[in-house]
Every structure is written in structure tokens, then in C-alpha cells.
C-alpha positions as CSV (number, residue, x, y, z in Angstrom):
1,M,0.2,0.0,0.3
2,I,0.8,3.6,-0.6
3,L,1.0,5.1,2.8
4,N,-0.7,8.5,2.1
5,S,0.2,9.7,6.3
6,S,3.0,8.9,8.4
7,S,0.8,9.0,11.5
8,A,-1.7,6.1,9.7
9,F,1.5,3.9,9.6
10,T,1.3,2.8,13.2
11,N,4.0,-0.2,13.1
12,I,7.7,0.5,13.9
13,P,9.3,-0.9,10.9
14,R,12.1,-3.3,11.9
15,K,13.3,-3.6,8.0
16,I,13.5,-0.7,6.1
17,I,14.5,-0.5,2.2
18,S,15.9,3.0,0.9
19,L,15.1,3.4,-2.8
20,V,16.8,7.0,-2.5
21,P,20.3,8.1,-2.0
22,S,19.9,11.3,0.3
23,Q,17.3,9.7,2.4
24,T,19.5,6.7,2.7
25,E,22.0,8.7,4.2
26,L,19.0,10.6,6.7
27,L,18.2,6.8,7.6
28,H,22.1,6.7,8.8
29,F,21.7,10.6,10.2
30,L,18.5,8.8,12.5
31,E,20.5,6.2,13.5
32,L,18.6,3.6,11.7
33,D,21.6,1.6,10.9
34,T,19.9,-2.1,12.1
35,E,16.6,-1.2,10.4
36,T,17.9,-0.2,7.4
37,V,18.5,-3.8,5.3
38,G,18.4,-2.7,1.8
39,I,19.6,0.5,-0.2
40,T,20.2,1.0,-3.9
41,K,23.7,0.8,-5.9
42,F,23.6,4.8,-6.1
43,C,23.4,5.2,-2.0
44,I,26.7,6.0,-1.3
45,Y,26.6,7.7,2.0
46,P,27.3,6.4,4.5
47,A,29.9,4.2,2.4
48,P,29.9,1.4,5.0
49,W,26.5,0.6,4.5
50,R,27.6,-0.4,1.0
51,N,29.5,-3.8,2.2
52,T,27.0,-3.8,5.0
53,K,23.5,-3.4,3.7
54,I,21.5,-5.7,0.5
55,I,21.9,-3.9,-3.1
56,V,18.6,-4.1,-4.3
57,G,19.2,-2.8,-7.7
58,G,19.3,1.3,-8.9
59,T,16.6,3.9,-8.5
60,K,15.2,3.1,-12.0
61,Q,15.5,-0.1,-12.0
62,V,15.2,-2.8,-8.3
63,N,15.1,-5.9,-8.4
64,A,11.6,-7.1,-7.0
65,S,12.6,-11.0,-6.1
66,L,15.5,-9.6,-3.8
67,I,13.1,-7.5,-2.1
68,D,10.6,-10.3,-2.0
69,Q,13.5,-12.1,-0.3
70,I,13.9,-8.9,2.5
71,Q,10.1,-9.1,3.0
72,P,10.6,-5.1,4.2
73,D,8.1,-3.9,6.5
74,L,8.6,0.0,4.7
75,I,10.3,0.8,1.6
76,I,11.2,4.9,0.9
77,A,10.6,5.9,-2.0
78,N,10.6,9.3,-4.1
79,K,7.5,10.6,-6.9
80,E,10.5,11.9,-9.1
81,E,13.8,9.4,-8.3
82,N,11.8,6.2,-8.6
83,D,9.8,4.3,-11.3
84,R,6.3,5.0,-10.9
85,D,5.2,1.5,-12.0
86,Q,7.9,0.1,-9.9
87,I,7.0,1.3,-6.8
88,L,3.3,0.6,-7.1
89,A,3.9,-3.2,-8.3
90,L,6.1,-2.7,-4.8
91,A,3.1,-1.2,-3.0
92,N,0.8,-4.0,-3.8
93,K,2.6,-6.6,-1.6
94,Y,4.2,-4.1,1.0
95,P,4.2,-0.2,2.7
96,V,5.6,2.5,0.6
97,W,6.0,5.5,1.5
98,V,6.8,8.3,-1.4
99,T,8.1,11.4,-0.7
100,D,7.8,14.5,-3.0
101,V,10.3,17.1,-2.2
102,N,10.3,20.5,-4.4
103,N,12.2,22.8,-2.2
104,L,13.3,23.2,1.7
105,D,9.9,23.6,3.2
106,D,9.2,19.6,1.2
107,A,12.4,18.4,2.5
108,L,11.5,19.3,6.2
109,Q,8.1,17.9,6.4
110,M,9.8,14.7,5.1
111,I,12.6,14.5,7.5
112,R,9.6,14.9,10.2
113,D,7.8,12.2,8.5
114,I,10.6,9.8,8.3
115,G,11.3,10.4,12.2
116,Q,7.9,9.5,12.7
117,L,7.4,6.5,10.3
118,S,10.9,5.3,12.2
119,N,9.9,6.1,15.9
120,R,12.6,8.4,15.6
121,T,10.5,11.5,16.0
122,K,12.4,14.2,18.5
123,K,15.9,13.2,16.6
124,A,14.3,14.2,12.9
125,Q,13.0,17.4,14.6
126,S,16.5,18.1,16.0
127,L,17.9,18.3,12.7
128,V,15.1,19.9,10.9
129,D,16.2,22.8,13.9
130,E,19.6,22.8,12.7
131,I,18.7,22.9,9.1
132,S,16.4,25.8,9.6
133,I,18.9,27.7,11.7
134,R,21.3,27.5,8.9
135,F,19.6,28.2,6.2
136,A,18.6,31.4,8.3
137,N,22.2,32.4,8.1
138,L,22.3,31.6,4.7
139,E,19.4,34.1,4.4
140,Q,21.0,36.5,6.4
141,N,24.4,36.5,4.1
142,T,22.5,37.2,0.8
143,L,19.7,39.0,1.7
144,N,21.3,42.6,0.7
145,L,22.5,41.0,-2.7
146,S,21.5,41.2,-6.0
147,P,21.0,37.9,-7.5
148,I,23.6,36.4,-9.9
149,P,21.6,35.5,-13.5
150,A,22.9,31.6,-13.7
151,A,21.8,27.9,-15.2
152,Y,22.4,25.0,-13.7
153,M,23.3,22.3,-16.1
154,I,22.3,18.4,-15.4
155,W,23.5,17.1,-18.4
156,R,24.8,16.8,-21.9
157,E,24.5,15.9,-25.2
158,P,21.6,16.8,-25.1
159,W,22.0,19.9,-22.7
160,M,19.4,19.9,-20.4
161,T,19.0,22.8,-17.3
162,V,16.7,23.0,-14.1
163,G,13.1,24.7,-14.2
164,G,10.9,26.0,-11.7
165,G,9.4,24.2,-9.1
166,T,11.9,21.5,-8.6
167,F,14.1,21.4,-5.4
168,I,17.6,22.7,-7.7
169,H,15.6,26.0,-8.2
170,D,14.4,26.1,-4.8
171,M,18.5,25.8,-3.5
172,M,19.7,28.2,-6.6
173,Q,17.1,31.0,-4.8
174,R,18.7,30.2,-1.4
175,A,21.7,30.5,-2.4
176,G,21.9,34.4,-4.0
177,L,21.2,32.9,-7.6
178,L,18.4,34.0,-10.1
179,N,17.8,30.7,-12.1
180,V,17.5,31.7,-16.0
181,F,15.4,29.3,-16.4
182,R,12.4,29.6,-13.8
183,D,9.5,30.2,-16.0
184,Q,10.4,26.9,-18.1
185,T,9.4,23.5,-16.2
186,R,11.4,20.8,-14.8
187,Y,14.3,19.8,-16.7
188,P,14.0,21.7,-20.2
189,T,16.5,20.6,-23.2
190,I,17.8,24.0,-24.5
191,S,20.4,24.4,-27.0
192,M,23.8,26.8,-26.7
193,E,22.0,29.6,-28.5
194,I,19.1,29.6,-26.2
195,L,21.7,29.8,-23.0
196,E,23.6,32.2,-25.0
197,Q,20.4,34.7,-25.0
198,S,19.5,34.1,-21.9
199,G,21.1,36.3,-19.9
200,C,23.0,33.8,-18.2
201,K,26.3,35.2,-16.1
202,S,27.3,32.2,-14.8
203,L,26.8,28.3,-15.6
204,L,26.6,26.0,-13.2
205,L,28.5,22.4,-14.2
206,S,26.9,20.0,-11.4
207,S,28.6,16.7,-10.8
208,E,25.7,14.3,-10.6
209,P,23.4,13.1,-12.6
210,Y,26.0,13.8,-15.4
211,P,29.4,14.4,-14.0
212,F,30.8,17.5,-15.3
213,S,34.6,18.4,-15.1
214,S,36.8,20.6,-16.3
215,K,37.2,19.6,-19.5
216,H,33.6,20.3,-20.3
217,A,33.9,24.4,-18.4
218,D,36.9,24.9,-21.3
219,A,34.7,23.3,-24.0
220,L,32.0,25.4,-23.2
221,N,34.3,28.7,-22.5
222,L,35.2,28.7,-26.0
223,I,31.6,28.5,-26.8
224,L,30.4,31.0,-24.3
225,P,33.4,33.4,-23.1
226,D,31.2,35.9,-21.4
227,V,29.9,33.2,-18.9
228,K,31.5,32.4,-15.8
229,M,31.6,28.4,-15.4
230,I,31.5,27.2,-12.3
231,L,32.0,23.0,-11.3
232,T,29.2,22.3,-9.2
233,N,29.2,19.7,-5.9
234,G,25.6,18.4,-6.9
235,E,24.6,16.6,-3.7
236,M,24.4,20.5,-2.0
237,F,21.9,21.4,-4.5
238,S,19.6,18.1,-5.4
239,W,20.1,15.9,-1.8
240,Y,17.1,16.6,0.6
241,G,18.1,15.3,3.7
242,S,20.6,15.4,6.2
243,R,23.2,16.8,3.3
244,L,21.3,19.5,4.3
245,L,22.8,20.9,7.4
246,L,26.1,21.6,5.1
247,A,24.6,23.1,2.1
248,P,24.3,26.7,3.4
249,D,27.9,26.9,4.4
250,Y,28.8,25.7,0.7
251,F,26.6,28.2,-1.1
252,I,27.8,30.8,0.9
253,S,31.3,30.0,-0.1
254,L,30.5,29.2,-3.3
255,I,28.6,32.9,-3.9
256,D,31.2,34.1,-2.8
257,R,33.9,33.0,-4.8
258,M,31.4,33.5,-7.7
259,R,31.6,37.4,-6.6
260,T,35.3,37.4,-6.4
261,S,36.4,36.0,-9.7
262,N,33.5,37.9,-11.6
């Protein structure tokens, strides 16, 4: 079944499978080492779990037979990161909690919900409080600064960027960036010509899902000589679990570097 409310799930889970890397890291932060038994091959944090948990496939292609062997009493998934049909099939057998995170407020509520589902309410709320404090500090740092027109690239061939209504877009705004593609939906495909005409001053080249590197930045500099290329840690912009503790300081450092170099 798809769980519609964390309060409706009255059992304390003993066997949890996480199908989302950032939420796997959150389970570790909430000290659910014993309860978490299955993760995906993309769940890289915490590193030791790679050797101690059952790898149940990828985020888009889970191994249903492995999950059947585990017989979990809770599966944690995400609307955007996981395959809808696979999640619905799993929900016919097991309780599934599907998160839908499009901004910081959604992320904080997700943390509270997973805390309630896993009997870690106080620790989850403590995490939410600390994240909120750090983002409030970030807001103070960007309060009197003019936003930098920027685009955030997640893929090449074809070139894909980030539009409005996404978690990355919300993080860009909070970091002090003006997303030049904010009026587009989700993850639009664009051309270099469109990018050149967008008014973009800084181009953020994410480390994930496409692993942009300095060679890509150098090649793009030849096409867009007036745009500053910024290699960016994608985890800080797109991971919405406990890694949010690190994001505000990263954004402050990144924006300081961007303004100093411009």
C-alpha cells in the first residue's frame, strides 16, 4: 500500500529498504543502522553501508525478487527519483512511503515524516531545527546582494538544465542565484543558442547526474566566453536529507567565490 500519512503507519519498522540516496543518508543520521537492510547501488553514503546492506538495484530499476526475499515492512521511495510502475507493484505487497520534495519546506516535512515513521521523532525534529537555523544564516548572508543570473546544467547531449518548481531551483534561489530558466518546467532541454540569449552570467556545471568536469568547462568557455563556468557539487543542490546541514555553508562559499572572480 502507498502510505498517505505517516501518522497512519502505526507499526515501528524493523526492516526498511531505501530507494533514494539522500534519504538513505538520512536513515543513517537517524541511527537506523539495524533497521535499514536494503539500499540502491547509488546510495553512496554512508560508505560502510555499501558492504553491510543488501543492494536491491538502482533507483530506476529495482530487483523485485531481492526485495521479496527481504520482506520489508517499509520501503521509502520518491516520486521523481523512482519508477512509478515499479513502486506501484511494490506497494501491492509492502507498505511504501513515497516522498515528493520540491523545495526546502517539503524537505523539512519529509524529515519529520520519516522520523515519525521510524520512531525517531525527536532526533528528526532536532535535525529540522538545525537545518532551519543554518538556512536562516544563509538568508542573512544573501539578503542585500543582487542575485546572480545563472543556469544549472544537469546533462549534456542533449543539454539539460533546471526549471522552476524543482528542489534545485529552490536551492539556487536560497543561494543567491537568479535561475534564468525559472519560467520553464522541470528539466528542459536547451541549445547553446538559447543559453547564450538567456542572460546567464554564471553556468553551474553539476557533478551529478552527469559528471561535468574541467574539460567540459573549458569547451563551454570557447562557446560562451562571457559566461563564468562553475563546477558545482550537485549533492549540495539536490540532496534533500541530512546533507542539507552542509548546503548553506557551501552556498556561502560558492557565491563568495563567484562574486570575487567576476
